[in-house]
C-alpha positions as CSV (number, residue, x, y, z in Angstrom):
1,M,3.1,48.0,-67.8
2,S,0.5,45.7,-66.5
3,T,3.1,43.4,-65.0
4,A,4.9,46.2,-63.3
5,T,1.7,47.5,-61.8
6,S,0.8,44.0,-60.5
7,A,4.3,43.7,-58.8
8,T,3.8,47.1,-57.2
9,V,0.5,46.0,-55.8
10,D,1.8,42.7,-54.5
11,Q,4.7,44.2,-52.6
12,P,2.6,45.9,-49.8
13,A,0.5,42.7,-49.5
14,H,3.7,40.6,-49.2
15,A,5.2,43.0,-46.7
16,A,2.0,42.9,-44.6
17,S,1.9,39.1,-44.7
18,S,5.6,38.9,-43.6
19,G,4.9,41.3,-40.8
20,Q,2.0,39.2,-39.6
21,R,4.1,36.1,-39.6
22,A,6.8,37.9,-37.7
23,R,4.4,39.0,-35.0
24,T,3.0,35.5,-34.7
25,R,6.5,34.1,-34.3
26,R,7.3,36.6,-31.6
27,L,4.0,35.8,-29.9
28,F,4.9,32.1,-29.8
29,E,8.5,32.8,-28.7
30,W,7.4,35.0,-25.8
31,G,4.6,32.6,-25.0
32,G,7.2,29.9,-24.6
33,F,9.1,32.0,-22.1
34,A,5.9,32.8,-20.2
35,A,4.8,29.1,-20.2
36,G,8.2,28.1,-18.9
37,A,8.2,30.7,-16.2
38,I,4.7,29.6,-15.0
39,L,5.7,25.9,-15.0
40,I,8.8,26.7,-13.0
41,A,6.8,28.8,-10.5
42,F,4.2,26.1,-10.0
43,G,6.8,23.4,-9.8
44,I,8.7,25.2,-7.0
45,A,5.4,25.7,-5.2
46,A,4.6,22.0,-5.5
47,I,8.1,21.1,-4.2
48,V,7.8,23.4,-1.2
49,L,4.3,22.1,-0.4
50,G,5.5,18.6,-0.7
51,F,8.4,19.0,1.7
52,N,6.1,20.9,4.1
53,G,3.6,18.1,4.0
54,R,6.2,15.4,4.8
55,S,7.5,17.6,7.6
56,T,4.0,17.9,9.1
57,V,3.5,14.2,9.0
58,N,6.9,13.5,10.7
59,D,6.3,16.2,13.3
60,N,2.8,14.9,14.2
61,L,4.1,11.3,14.4
62,K,6.9,12.4,16.8
63,Q,4.3,14.1,19.1
64,E,2.6,10.7,19.6
65,R,5.9,9.2,21.0
66,I,5.2,5.8,19.4
67,V,8.0,3.2,19.8
68,G,8.0,-0.2,18.3
69,S,7.7,-3.1,20.8
70,P,10.5,-5.8,21.0
71,D,8.4,-8.3,19.0
72,M,8.1,-6.0,16.0
73,T,10.7,-7.8,13.9
74,P,9.9,-10.2,11.1
75,A,11.3,-13.2,12.9
76,A,9.6,-12.5,16.2
77,I,6.1,-11.8,14.7
78,A,6.3,-14.9,12.5
79,K,7.0,-17.0,15.6
80,E,4.0,-15.3,17.5
81,A,1.7,-15.8,14.5
82,Q,2.6,-19.5,14.3
83,Q,2.0,-20.0,18.1
84,A,-1.4,-18.3,17.7
85,G,-2.3,-20.6,14.9
86,L,-2.7,-17.8,12.4
87,K,-2.8,-18.9,8.7
88,N,-2.8,-17.0,5.4
89,V,-1.9,-13.7,7.2
90,A,0.5,-11.2,5.6
91,L,3.3,-10.6,7.9
92,P,5.5,-7.5,8.0
93,T,8.9,-7.7,6.4
94,E,10.6,-4.8,8.1
95,S,11.6,-4.2,11.7
96,V,10.6,-1.2,13.8
97,A,11.5,-2.8,17.2
98,G,12.8,-0.1,19.6
99,Q,12.4,2.6,16.9
100,T,10.6,5.8,17.3
101,I,7.9,6.0,14.7
102,D,8.3,9.3,13.0
103,T,8.0,8.7,9.2
104,G,5.2,7.6,7.0
105,S,6.8,4.3,6.0
106,E,7.5,3.4,9.7
107,A,3.9,4.2,10.6
108,R,2.7,1.8,7.9
109,T,5.0,-0.9,9.1
110,F,3.8,-0.3,12.7
111,A,0.2,-0.6,11.5
112,E,1.0,-4.0,9.9
113,Y,2.3,-5.3,13.2
114,M,-0.8,-4.0,15.0
115,R,-3.0,-5.9,12.7
116,V,-1.2,-9.1,13.4
117,H,-1.5,-8.4,17.2
118,A,-5.2,-7.9,16.8
119,L,-5.6,-11.2,14.9
120,E,-3.6,-12.9,17.7
121,A,-6.0,-11.5,20.3
122,T,-9.1,-12.6,18.4
123,G,-7.9,-16.0,17.3
124,G,-7.5,-14.9,13.7
125,F,-11.0,-13.5,13.2
126,T,-11.8,-10.0,11.9
127,Y,-14.4,-7.6,13.0
128,A,-17.1,-8.9,10.6
129,Q,-16.6,-12.4,11.9
130,M,-17.3,-11.7,15.5
131,G,-20.6,-11.1,17.2
132,Q,-21.5,-7.8,18.8
133,F,-22.2,-9.2,22.2
134,Q,-20.9,-12.0,24.5
135,A,-23.0,-15.1,24.0
136,K,-24.7,-16.5,27.1
137,P,-24.1,-20.2,27.9
138,G,-26.3,-22.5,25.9
139,T,-26.7,-20.2,22.9
140,P,-27.7,-22.2,19.8
141,K,-24.9,-22.6,17.3
142,S,-27.0,-20.9,14.6
143,Q,-26.9,-17.7,16.7
144,L,-23.2,-17.7,17.1
145,E,-20.8,-15.9,14.8
146,P,-17.7,-17.8,13.4
147,G,-15.4,-15.7,15.6
148,G,-17.5,-16.1,18.7
149,G,-20.2,-14.0,20.3
150,T,-23.6,-13.3,19.0
151,S,-25.4,-10.3,17.3
152,N,-28.7,-11.3,18.7
153,E,-29.6,-9.5,21.9
154,K,-31.8,-12.4,23.1
155,F,-28.8,-14.6,23.4
156,A,-26.4,-12.0,24.8
157,A,-24.9,-12.2,28.2
158,T,-25.9,-9.4,30.6
159,D,-23.4,-6.9,32.0
160,P,-23.9,-7.1,35.8
161,K,-23.0,-3.4,36.1
162,T,-25.3,-1.9,33.6
163,G,-27.9,-4.6,33.0
164,E,-27.4,-4.2,29.3
165,P,-26.1,-6.8,26.8
166,A,-22.4,-7.3,27.4
167,A,-20.1,-6.2,24.6
168,N,-17.8,-8.7,22.9
169,G,-14.4,-7.8,24.3
170,E,-12.5,-9.3,21.5
171,R,-14.5,-7.3,19.0
172,T,-13.7,-4.2,20.9
173,V,-10.0,-5.0,20.8
174,W,-10.3,-5.2,17.0
175,I,-12.1,-1.9,16.8
176,N,-9.4,-0.1,18.8
177,E,-6.6,-1.7,16.9
178,T,-8.2,-0.9,13.6
179,A,-8.8,2.7,14.5
180,L,-5.2,3.2,15.5
181,S,-3.8,1.4,12.5
182,T,-6.1,3.4,10.2
183,A,-4.7,6.6,11.6
184,L,-1.1,5.4,11.0
185,N,-2.0,4.3,7.4
186,T,-3.4,7.7,6.8
187,S,-0.1,9.2,7.8
188,Y,1.6,6.9,5.3
189,M,-0.8,8.0,2.6
190,A,-0.2,11.7,3.4
191,D,3.5,11.1,3.3
192,Q,3.3,9.4,-0.1
193,I,1.0,12.1,-1.5
194,S,3.6,14.7,-0.4
195,L,6.4,12.7,-2.1
196,F,4.3,12.6,-5.3
197,G,3.9,16.3,-5.1
198,I,7.7,16.8,-4.9
199,V,8.2,14.5,-7.9
200,V,5.6,16.4,-9.9
201,G,7.1,19.7,-8.9
202,I,10.5,18.6,-10.1
203,A,9.0,17.5,-13.4
204,M,7.3,20.8,-13.8
205,V,10.5,22.8,-13.1
206,L,12.4,20.7,-15.7
207,S,9.6,21.1,-18.2
208,G,9.6,24.9,-17.6
209,V,13.3,25.0,-18.2
210,G,12.9,23.1,-21.4
211,F,10.2,25.5,-22.7
212,I,12.5,28.5,-22.0
213,V,15.5,26.9,-23.6
214,L,13.4,25.9,-26.7
215,A,12.0,29.4,-26.9
216,F,15.4,31.0,-26.6
217,V,16.9,28.7,-29.3
218,V,14.0,29.6,-31.7
219,L,14.4,33.3,-30.9
220,R,18.1,33.3,-31.7
221,R,17.5,31.3,-34.9
222,N,14.9,33.8,-36.1
223,R,17.1,36.7,-35.3
224,A,20.0,35.1,-37.1
225,A,17.8,34.5,-40.2
226,A,16.5,38.0,-40.1
227,A,20.1,39.4,-40.0
């Protein structure tokens, strides 16, 4: 009598526990579908934005109408660097001679050639190694920068037109070259970030598909077990 009563009481509790587990399983199953759908949606958005970013980079570069000069080949620039006495300078390994610069990778290569050209113009010295002003004759060696010129206005040559200290022309060349090459390198960076976005988007889409497939397999297995 006591055993029968206990079994009768346990049956509703067991049924309630089974129902709770079933609801939890369904929640996880549909949660898998929802997570997969969200991943696919975000992945597609990332891919679209990535392609749009690359297209923007290419279009903006085309508008500048940049064309590689004849010496922008590895062989030609190596010869120029040797003639200029440049040492320990990284030289470009790809050619853009005669090519319209309209991709991020081409922009980066063009910037590498520009840096070599700037070093040729300054005798191998960088911006930090050159004085701000042209040095007047007789300037003490202690007041001269390694790359020429001086940063001391007392020993600067005077610009006859303005009466102000004359700027170091070679340093100005470096500034201009660096500004342009930085803009080109920024285009390369934007292109690579867009490419990374495309790769991440593809990974998200594949992950979303995997979540949906897994949820579908689990759902079918549970239904088969219930039947």
